[in-house]
C-alpha positions as CSV (number, residue, x, y, z in Angstrom):
1,X,10.6,-28.3,29.7
2,X,8.0,-30.1,27.9
3,X,7.8,-33.9,28.5
4,X,9.3,-36.5,25.8
5,X,6.2,-37.7,23.5
6,X,5.8,-41.0,25.1
7,X,5.9,-39.2,28.4
8,X,3.0,-37.0,27.6
9,X,-0.1,-37.3,30.0
10,X,-3.5,-37.3,28.4
11,X,-5.2,-34.2,26.7
12,X,-6.8,-31.9,29.2
13,X,-10.4,-31.9,28.9
14,X,-11.8,-28.9,28.0
15,X,-8.6,-27.0,26.5
16,X,-10.1,-25.7,23.4
17,X,-13.0,-24.5,25.0
18,X,-10.7,-22.4,27.5
19,X,-8.4,-21.5,24.2
20,X,-11.8,-19.9,22.8
21,X,-12.7,-18.0,25.8
22,X,-9.0,-16.5,26.2
23,X,-8.8,-15.5,22.6
24,X,-11.9,-13.7,22.9
25,X,-10.8,-11.8,25.5
26,X,-7.4,-10.8,24.4
27,X,-8.9,-10.1,21.1
28,X,-10.9,-7.3,23.0
29,X,-8.2,-5.6,25.1
30,X,-5.2,-5.9,22.3
31,X,-7.4,-3.5,20.1
32,X,-6.3,-0.4,22.4
33,X,-2.8,-1.3,21.2
34,X,-2.7,0.6,18.0
35,X,-5.7,2.6,18.7
36,X,-3.8,6.3,18.4
37,X,-1.9,4.6,15.3
38,X,-5.4,4.3,13.4
39,X,-6.4,8.0,13.8
40,X,-2.8,9.6,14.0
41,X,-3.6,11.6,10.4
42,X,-6.5,12.9,12.6
43,X,-4.7,13.4,15.6
44,X,-1.7,15.4,13.4
45,X,-4.3,17.8,12.2
46,X,-6.2,18.6,15.6
47,X,-3.2,18.5,17.6
48,X,-0.5,19.8,15.2
49,X,1.4,17.1,15.8
50,X,5.2,16.9,14.7
51,X,6.3,14.1,12.8
52,X,8.2,12.7,16.2
53,X,5.3,13.5,18.2
54,X,3.1,11.3,16.3
55,X,5.9,8.6,16.1
56,X,5.6,8.5,20.3
57,X,2.3,8.1,20.2
58,X,2.9,4.2,19.1
59,X,6.0,4.3,20.9
60,X,4.6,5.2,24.1
61,X,2.6,1.8,24.0
62,X,6.0,0.0,23.1
63,X,7.8,1.8,26.3
64,X,4.9,1.1,28.5
65,X,5.2,-2.6,27.6
66,X,8.9,-2.7,28.1
67,X,8.7,-1.3,31.3
68,X,5.2,-3.7,32.7
69,X,7.1,-6.6,31.0
70,X,10.6,-6.5,32.3
71,X,9.6,-5.0,35.8
72,X,6.9,-7.8,36.1
73,X,9.9,-10.1,35.3
74,X,12.0,-8.8,37.8
75,X,9.9,-9.3,40.6
76,X,8.5,-12.6,38.9
77,X,4.9,-10.9,38.8
78,X,3.4,-13.7,36.2
79,X,4.7,-16.4,38.5
80,X,3.5,-15.3,41.5
81,X,-0.1,-13.7,40.8
82,X,-2.9,-15.7,39.9
83,X,-2.8,-15.1,36.0
84,X,-6.8,-14.4,35.8
85,X,-6.8,-11.5,38.3
86,X,-3.5,-10.4,36.8
87,X,-5.2,-10.2,33.6
88,X,-8.4,-8.5,34.5
89,X,-6.8,-5.9,36.4
90,X,-4.8,-5.2,33.6
91,X,-7.3,-5.0,30.9
92,X,-9.3,-2.6,33.2
93,X,-6.5,-0.5,33.3
94,X,-6.0,-0.7,29.6
95,X,-9.6,0.5,29.1
96,X,-9.1,3.3,31.5
97,X,-6.0,4.7,29.9
98,X,-6.9,4.2,26.3
99,X,-10.1,6.5,27.4
100,X,-7.9,8.7,28.4
101,X,-7.4,9.7,24.8
102,X,-10.9,11.5,24.8
103,X,-9.7,14.5,27.2
104,X,-5.8,14.2,26.8
105,X,-3.7,16.9,24.7
106,X,-0.7,16.1,23.0
107,X,1.7,15.5,26.0
108,X,-1.0,13.8,28.2
109,X,-1.9,11.6,25.1
110,X,1.8,10.2,25.0
111,X,1.7,9.4,29.1
112,X,-1.6,7.6,28.5
113,X,-0.6,5.6,25.9
114,X,2.9,4.7,28.2
115,X,-0.1,3.4,30.9
116,X,-1.9,1.4,28.3
117,X,1.4,-0.6,27.0
118,X,2.0,-1.1,30.7
119,X,-1.4,-2.8,31.2
120,X,-0.8,-4.5,28.1
121,X,2.2,-6.1,29.6
122,X,-0.1,-7.5,32.2
123,X,-2.2,-9.3,29.8
124,X,-0.2,-10.7,27.0
125,X,2.8,-12.5,28.7
126,X,0.1,-14.1,31.5
127,X,-2.2,-15.2,28.6
128,X,0.7,-16.8,26.9
129,X,1.7,-18.8,30.2
130,X,-1.9,-19.4,30.9
131,X,-2.5,-21.3,27.2
132,X,0.3,-23.5,28.1
133,X,-1.2,-24.7,31.6
134,X,-3.4,-26.5,29.1
135,X,-1.7,-27.7,26.2
136,X,1.1,-30.1,25.8
137,X,0.6,-31.7,23.0
138,X,-0.1,-29.0,20.2
139,X,1.0,-26.2,21.9
140,X,2.7,-24.4,18.9
141,X,-1.0,-24.6,17.4
142,X,-2.7,-23.3,20.6
143,X,-0.4,-20.6,21.0
144,X,-0.5,-19.6,17.0
145,X,-4.2,-19.1,18.3
146,X,-3.5,-16.7,21.1
147,X,-1.0,-14.6,18.9
148,X,-3.7,-14.6,16.3
149,X,-6.2,-13.1,18.6
150,X,-3.3,-10.4,19.3
151,X,-3.2,-10.1,15.6
152,X,-7.0,-9.7,15.0
153,X,-7.3,-7.3,18.3
154,X,-4.6,-5.0,16.9
155,X,-6.1,-4.5,13.4
156,X,-9.4,-3.7,14.7
157,X,-8.8,0.2,15.3
158,X,-8.1,0.2,11.3
159,X,-11.6,-1.3,10.7
160,X,-13.1,0.5,12.9
161,X,-11.4,3.9,11.6
162,X,-12.5,2.5,7.7
163,X,-16.0,1.9,9.1
164,X,-16.3,5.3,10.6
165,X,-14.6,7.1,7.8
166,X,-16.0,10.6,7.7
167,X,-17.0,10.4,11.6
168,X,-15.1,12.2,14.8
169,X,-11.8,10.2,15.3
170,X,-13.2,9.5,19.0
171,X,-15.6,7.1,17.9
172,X,-11.9,4.4,17.5
173,X,-11.4,5.7,20.7
174,X,-14.6,4.8,22.3
175,X,-14.9,1.5,20.8
176,X,-11.4,0.3,21.6
177,X,-11.9,1.1,25.1
178,X,-15.3,-0.6,25.3
179,X,-13.9,-3.3,23.8
180,X,-11.1,-3.8,26.7
181,X,-13.6,-3.1,29.6
182,X,-15.7,-5.9,28.4
183,X,-12.3,-8.0,27.7
184,X,-11.8,-7.6,31.6
185,X,-15.2,-8.5,32.8
186,X,-15.2,-11.5,30.5
187,X,-11.3,-12.5,32.0
188,X,-13.0,-12.2,35.8
189,X,-15.9,-14.7,34.9
190,X,-14.5,-17.3,32.5
191,X,-10.8,-18.0,33.3
192,X,-9.0,-20.7,35.0
193,X,-5.6,-22.3,35.2
194,X,-5.3,-25.6,33.7
195,X,-4.0,-28.9,34.9
196,X,-0.3,-28.4,33.4
197,X,0.2,-25.6,36.0
198,X,4.0,-24.2,35.9
199,X,5.4,-23.9,39.4
200,X,5.2,-20.4,41.2
201,X,8.4,-18.6,41.6
202,X,9.5,-16.7,45.0
203,X,11.2,-13.4,44.5
204,X,14.7,-13.5,43.2
205,X,16.2,-11.2,40.8
206,X,18.8,-13.7,40.0
207,X,16.2,-15.7,38.2
208,X,15.8,-13.3,35.7
209,X,19.1,-13.3,34.1
210,X,19.2,-17.0,34.4
211,X,17.0,-17.5,31.6
212,X,19.6,-16.1,29.3
213,X,22.6,-18.3,30.5
214,X,21.8,-21.2,28.0
215,X,22.8,-20.9,24.1
216,X,19.4,-22.4,22.6
217,X,17.4,-19.7,24.6
218,X,19.6,-17.3,23.5
219,X,19.3,-18.0,19.9
220,X,15.3,-18.3,20.2
221,X,15.7,-15.0,21.9
222,X,17.7,-13.6,18.7
223,X,15.6,-15.2,16.2
224,X,12.8,-13.6,18.2
225,X,14.4,-10.2,18.5
226,X,14.9,-10.0,14.7
227,X,11.4,-11.1,14.0
228,X,10.1,-7.8,16.3
229,X,12.5,-5.6,14.3
230,X,10.5,-6.1,11.4
231,X,6.8,-7.0,12.8
232,X,6.0,-3.6,14.7
233,X,8.0,-1.4,12.2
234,X,5.8,-2.8,9.6
235,X,2.5,-2.7,11.8
236,X,3.1,0.8,13.0
237,X,3.6,2.6,9.6
238,X,2.1,0.7,6.9
239,X,-1.0,3.1,7.3
240,X,1.2,5.9,6.1
241,X,2.8,3.6,3.6
242,X,-0.6,2.9,2.4
243,X,-1.9,6.6,2.8
244,X,1.2,7.7,0.9
245,X,0.8,5.4,-2.2
246,X,-3.4,6.2,-2.4
247,X,-2.7,10.1,-2.6
248,X,0.2,9.4,-5.2
249,X,-3.1,8.5,-7.3
250,X,-3.1,4.9,-7.4
251,X,-6.5,3.8,-8.5
252,X,-8.4,1.5,-8.0
253,X,-6.5,1.2,-4.9
254,X,-6.8,-2.3,-2.9
255,X,-9.4,-3.0,-0.7
256,X,-10.8,0.7,-1.3
257,X,-8.7,2.7,1.5
258,X,-5.8,3.2,3.0
259,X,-7.5,2.2,6.7
260,X,-9.7,-1.0,5.1
261,X,-6.0,-2.2,3.1
262,X,-4.3,-1.6,6.7
263,X,-6.8,-3.6,8.6
264,X,-6.5,-6.3,5.8
265,X,-2.9,-6.7,5.7
266,X,-2.8,-6.3,9.7
267,X,-5.8,-9.2,10.3
268,X,-4.3,-11.4,7.6
269,X,-1.9,-12.6,10.2
270,X,-4.2,-14.6,11.9
271,X,-4.2,-17.0,8.9
272,X,-0.4,-16.9,9.2
273,X,-0.6,-17.6,13.1
274,X,-2.5,-20.6,12.5
275,X,-0.7,-21.7,9.7
276,X,2.6,-21.4,11.5
277,X,1.3,-23.0,14.5
278,X,-0.1,-26.2,12.3
279,X,3.7,-26.1,10.4
280,X,5.4,-26.0,13.7
281,X,4.1,-29.1,15.1
282,X,4.6,-30.9,12.1
283,X,8.0,-29.7,10.4
284,X,9.1,-28.0,13.3
285,X,9.6,-24.4,14.8
286,X,13.0,-23.7,13.8
287,X,12.1,-24.5,10.2
288,X,8.5,-22.8,10.3
289,X,10.2,-19.5,11.9
290,X,13.3,-19.4,9.5
291,X,10.7,-19.8,6.3
292,X,8.1,-17.5,7.5
293,X,11.1,-14.9,7.9
294,X,12.4,-15.6,4.3
295,X,9.2,-14.9,3.1
296,X,8.1,-11.9,4.9
297,X,11.7,-10.4,4.3
298,X,11.4,-10.8,0.8
299,X,8.0,-8.8,1.1
300,X,9.6,-6.3,3.1
301,X,12.3,-5.7,-0.4
302,X,9.3,-5.6,-2.5
303,X,6.6,-3.9,-1.7
304,X,8.1,-0.4,-2.5
305,X,8.1,-1.9,-6.5
306,X,4.2,-2.0,-6.6
307,X,4.0,1.3,-4.7
308,X,2.8,2.9,-7.8
309,X,0.6,-0.2,-8.6
310,X,-0.9,-2.4,-10.3
311,X,-3.2,-2.5,-7.4
312,X,-3.4,-6.0,-7.5
313,X,0.4,-6.7,-7.2
314,X,0.4,-4.3,-4.1
315,X,-2.4,-6.0,-2.5
316,X,-1.0,-9.5,-3.3
317,X,2.5,-8.5,-1.5
318,X,1.1,-6.5,1.4
319,X,-1.1,-9.9,2.2
320,X,1.3,-12.1,1.8
321,X,3.8,-9.9,4.0
322,X,0.9,-9.7,6.5
323,X,0.5,-13.3,6.8
324,X,4.0,-14.4,7.3
325,X,5.2,-11.5,9.1
326,X,3.7,-13.0,12.2
327,X,3.1,-16.2,11.4
328,X,5.9,-17.2,13.1
329,X,5.6,-15.3,16.3
330,X,3.7,-17.6,18.7
331,X,6.6,-20.1,18.0
332,X,9.3,-18.3,19.6
333,X,6.9,-17.9,22.6
334,X,6.4,-21.5,22.8
335,X,10.3,-22.2,22.2
336,X,11.1,-20.6,25.3
337,X,8.3,-22.5,27.3
338,X,9.8,-25.7,26.0
339,X,13.5,-24.8,26.5
340,X,12.9,-22.8,30.2
341,X,12.6,-24.4,33.5
342,X,8.9,-24.7,34.4
343,X,9.1,-22.3,37.5
344,X,10.8,-19.4,35.4
345,X,8.5,-19.8,32.2
346,X,6.7,-16.6,32.9
347,X,9.7,-14.6,33.8
348,X,11.2,-16.0,30.6
349,X,8.4,-14.7,28.7
350,X,8.1,-11.5,30.2
351,X,12.2,-10.7,29.8
352,X,11.7,-12.1,25.7
353,X,9.0,-10.0,25.2
354,X,10.4,-6.8,27.1
355,X,13.7,-6.6,25.3
356,X,11.9,-7.7,21.9
357,X,9.8,-4.5,22.6
358,X,12.6,-2.3,23.4
359,X,14.0,-3.1,19.8
360,X,10.5,-2.1,18.1
361,X,11.0,1.3,19.7
362,X,14.2,2.1,17.8
363,X,12.1,0.7,14.5
364,X,9.5,2.6,15.1
365,X,11.4,6.0,15.7
366,X,13.9,5.2,12.6
367,X,11.4,4.3,9.7
368,X,9.9,7.9,9.2
369,X,13.5,9.5,9.7
370,X,14.1,7.2,7.0
371,X,11.3,8.1,4.8
372,X,12.1,11.8,5.2
373,X,15.8,10.8,4.1
374,X,14.5,9.0,0.9
375,X,11.8,11.6,0.2
376,X,8.8,9.3,0.9
377,X,7.5,5.9,2.3
378,X,8.0,4.1,-1.0
379,X,11.7,2.4,-0.1
380,X,11.5,3.1,4.1
381,X,10.8,-0.9,4.4
382,X,13.9,-1.5,3.4
383,X,15.4,-0.7,6.9
384,X,13.6,-3.5,8.0
385,X,15.3,-6.3,6.1
386,X,18.3,-6.7,8.9
387,X,15.5,-8.2,11.3
388,X,14.6,-11.3,9.5
389,X,17.9,-12.0,8.2
390,X,19.3,-12.0,11.7
391,X,16.4,-14.2,12.7
392,X,16.6,-16.8,10.0
393,X,20.2,-17.6,10.6
394,X,19.6,-17.8,14.5
395,X,16.9,-20.0,14.1
396,X,18.8,-22.5,11.7
397,X,21.7,-22.3,14.2
398,X,19.5,-23.4,16.8
399,X,18.2,-26.1,14.8
400,X,21.6,-27.7,14.9
401,X,21.8,-27.4,18.5
402,X,21.0,-30.9,20.0
403,X,19.0,-29.4,22.5
404,X,16.5,-28.3,20.2
405,X,14.9,-31.7,20.3
406,X,13.0,-30.5,22.9
407,X,11.0,-28.5,20.8
408,X,7.4,-29.7,19.5
409,X,8.2,-32.9,21.3
410,X,11.2,-33.2,18.6
411,X,10.0,-31.2,15.5
412,X,12.6,-28.8,15.3
């Protein structure tokens, strides 16, 4: 948990430089997350995939991440191994597994995506913990930068596809694999733990359950689970929604193509992450999360209204959605670092992320089924609305809990 404001030590020298280094590396390796998603139209044609098989090219990563995050939490891996070398090895594995798409077929591609997800579980939770070792003051903003890096990395395959339109889809795989490989080298040469290191934990599976025995942590996690239901359902299938709108004849199309619109929408979340971090350290984590989810849920309900245009309205709703849907993401992780016992922070983060991503598997699987039921993608995102609703109620309940005073040095 975070000390009271009057007990905080001086800010760590070099913390912003280290923040920049970690974020640069995260952008590169996280570009592998949606590398297959960005080229699904081409893969469906080349491999004659069914809608279910296409969904599993994304869900394979989600399940791999769940397996990696929960498995590492059960043995307290993020608390035992040096974070620098864990992240380096994981980034290298992500690069290799992603490159396997170049030689894979439909079945082996799903297996390769699963391994990619396992590898990413060795980058994302440790990066969150590493960031927290450098920041006590301004932790919400710092983690906002980190989740912004994750968001930018996640959007990069869409940008690569938009820039290589008309070129073989393998260009996206080559580009994202190279980015992850560079990140592995970057992590090995630049990362180091900050002065506010958390204690290391010995193996004890009971620690994995202890992080959920407190009501404040449960509420923070419930808020995160609602957030995740909406976030990855939208990120995984917005390209399909945009392509359907474009093929329906909407012209001029926002930002030119469905791939470029998808890049702009996902990448706009970087602004949301920075805004969310800034707000959370001032008006409070709970209010920031609740506010973001109210706006993003509203956009999920309205984006179908603008499916047929006008283009400006569709673009505006989509970008606002992209900003707010991820703007609160870092704050749930920050809340866990502040509400957990210091020596359990890595395990608590891995559990939160693992269960949250397990929910995304259901959302990603359900959305194309809903699209088939509704006769198209126009109203499909209504399926996501329960997530921000439940998440908002949970964060407002957490704000009323006296223990929430530990959040952001009292800004709850």
